[in-house]
C-alpha positions in Angstrom: -0.5 0.0 0.2 3.0 2.3 -0.6 2.5 5.2 -2.7 4.7 5.1 -6.2 5.7 8.3 -5.9 8.1 8.5 -2.7 9.1 11.9 -3.8 6.8 13.8 -0.8 8.3 17.0 -3.0 6.3 16.0 -6.3 3.3 15.3 -3.9 3.6 18.6 -1.7 3.3 20.9 -4.9 -0.4 19.3 -6.1 -1.5 16.8 -3.2 -0.5 18.6 -0.2 -2.3 17.4 2.7 -1.8 13.8 1.2 1.6 14.5 1.4 1.6 16.0 4.9 -0.2 12.9 6.4 2.5 10.6 4.9 5.4 12.7 6.5 3.1 13.0 9.7 2.8 9.1 9.6 -0.9 8.9 9.4 -2.1 5.2 8.6 -3.8 4.3 5.6 -6.4 2.0 5.0 -7.4 0.3 1.6 -10.1 1.6 -0.6 -11.8 -0.4 -3.5 -14.7 1.1 -5.8 -16.7 -0.9 -7.9 -18.5 0.3 -11.0 -20.7 -3.0 -12.0 -21.7 -2.6 -15.9 -23.8 -5.2 -17.4 -24.5 -5.6 -21.2 -27.7 -7.0 -22.0 -27.6 -6.4 -25.6 -25.2 -7.1 -28.2 -25.9 -4.1 -30.3 -22.8 -1.9 -31.1 -25.5 1.2 -31.4 -27.3 1.0 -28.2 -26.8 3.8 -25.6 -24.2 4.0 -23.0 -24.6 1.8 -20.1 -24.2 3.8 -16.9 -22.4 2.9 -13.6 -21.0 5.3 -10.5 -19.6 4.6 -6.9 -22.5 3.8 -4.8 -21.8 6.5 -2.5 -20.2 9.7 -3.2 -16.5 9.9 -1.2 -16.3 10.4 2.3 -12.6 10.9 2.4 -10.0 11.6 0.1 -8.7 8.6 -2.0 -5.9 7.9 -3.7 -6.5 5.7 -6.4 -2.8 3.5 -7.5 -4.8 1.2 -9.7 -7.6 0.5 -12.3 -8.3 -3.2 -12.3 -11.0 -4.8 -14.4 -12.8 -7.8 -14.3 -15.0 -10.0 -17.8 -17.7 -12.5 -17.4 -20.0 -13.9 -20.2 -22.2 -16.5 -18.5 -23.1 -17.7 -21.8 -19.6 -18.5 -23.8 -18.3 -21.8 -23.3 -20.1 -22.4 -20.5 -18.7 -25.8 -18.6 -15.9 -25.7 -21.4 -11.7 -25.5 -20.2 -11.8 -23.1 -22.9 -13.8 -20.6 -21.0 -10.7 -19.3 -18.9 -8.3 -19.0 -22.1 -11.4 -17.1 -23.5 -11.7 -14.8 -20.8 -7.9 -14.1 -20.7 -7.5 -13.2 -24.2 -10.8 -11.4 -24.2 -9.3 -8.7 -21.5 -6.3 -8.2 -24.5 -9.2 -6.7 -26.2 -12.6 -6.4 -24.4 -14.5 -4.3 -27.2 -15.6 -2.4 -24.4 -15.0 2.1 -25.1 -15.5 3.8 -21.5 -16.0 7.3 -20.6 -14.9 8.3 -17.1 -15.8 11.9 -15.5 -15.3 12.9 -11.6 -18.8 14.9 -9.8 -18.0 16.8 -7.5 -14.9 19.1 -6.5 -13.9 19.7 -9.0 -15.5 18.2 -11.3 -14.2 17.1 -15.1 -14.0 14.5 -17.4 -11.5 12.0 -18.1 -11.7 11.0 -21.5 -13.9 12.9 -24.3 -14.2 10.0 -26.3 -15.0 6.0 -25.6 -11.5 4.8 -25.1 -11.6 1.3 -25.4 -11.5 -0.3 -21.6 -8.0 -2.2 -21.7 -6.4 1.0 -22.4 -8.0 3.8 -20.3 -6.6 1.0 -17.4 -3.2 1.2 -18.5 -3.4 5.1 -17.8 -2.8 4.9 -14.5 -0.4 1.6 -14.6 2.0 3.0 -17.0 1.9 7.1 -16.8 0.4 8.3 -13.7 2.7 7.0 -11.4 1.7 9.2 -8.8 -1.6 8.3 -8.5 -5.1 9.6 -8.9 -6.4 12.1 -6.0 -9.9 12.2 -5.6 -11.5 14.3 -3.3 -13.8 13.4 -0.8 -17.9 14.2 -1.7 -16.6 13.3 -5.3 -17.7 10.4 -6.9 -16.8 9.0 -10.3 -19.0 8.0 -13.1 -18.4 5.9 -16.1 -20.6 5.4 -19.6 -19.4 2.3 -21.3 -20.3 0.7 -24.7 -19.6 -2.1 -27.2 -17.1 -1.3 -29.5 -17.6 -4.8 -31.2 -20.2 -7.5 -31.1 -19.6 -9.8 -28.0 -19.5 -13.6 -28.0 -22.5 -13.8 -25.7 -24.8 -11.5 -23.6 -25.2 -10.6 -20.9 -21.6 -9.6 -20.7 -20.5 -8.4 -17.5 -18.4 -5.4 -17.0 -16.6 -5.0 -13.2 -14.7 -1.8 -13.1 -12.5 -1.6 -9.6 -10.5 1.6 -8.5 -7.8 0.5 -6.0 -6.1 2.8 -3.8 -6.1 3.9 -0.2 -7.1 6.6 2.0 -6.2 8.2 5.5 -7.5 6.5 8.8 -7.7 9.9 10.3 -10.6 12.2 8.8 -8.5 15.0 10.8 -7.0 15.4 7.0 -10.2 16.0 5.8 -10.9 18.5 7.9 -7.4 20.4 7.0 -7.0 23.2 3.9 -4.7 22.5 1.0 -3.4 26.5 2.8 -2.9 24.9 6.1 -1.1 21.5 4.9 1.3 23.7 2.6 2.2 25.9 5.6 2.8 23.1 7.9 4.6 21.3 5.0 6.7 24.5 4.9 7.2 24.7 8.8 9.0 21.3 7.8 11.3 22.6 5.5 10.2 21.6 2.0 9.5 24.1 -0.6 5.8 24.8 -1.5 4.2 27.0 -3.7 2.1 29.8 -2.3 -1.5 29.6 -4.6 -2.8 32.9 -4.2 -7.1 32.7 -4.0 -8.7 34.8 -5.9 -10.6 37.7 -4.4 -14.7 36.5 -4.2 -16.9 38.0 -6.6 -14.6 37.9 -9.7 
């Protein structure tokens, strides 16, 4: 459960509360968030299937990996070929996904339907510091079929894997307070000016 970005200075720039929590030794616990999707039609032009986390996040979370599992109960049932088929299916799922975050801030991860297996590689390959999600936010996924599956129903479960701090005091701490504490510890942290209200 160690973060892949061990450079606290980097974290202090874009995630000061997380950086301070790591320096202060605040205990962490695993986080698992499931986004279950089921295609009941094999049509590739059907409306997207939508899924979201069951509840809004109650604490800040650092997602370190996106995993996914696939199942088609009517494809090779009872056959030893089924496990081989599912292993090959993970290489080319035929599923396209769009992912959005709701809450503060609200943003879109991708504005076109990206193959699921490529999206899962984003954190593994090109985002080594993890994906911070703020408390009270939620993740929504829209999924479509990019190619006709062998059979339906086609069950896809997308799982966000990461961790969160066990002590909620960090969630009550502002980024400015975390920056001040990090500066007191000798780290170089930028001053982020807050624009005046009404602008």
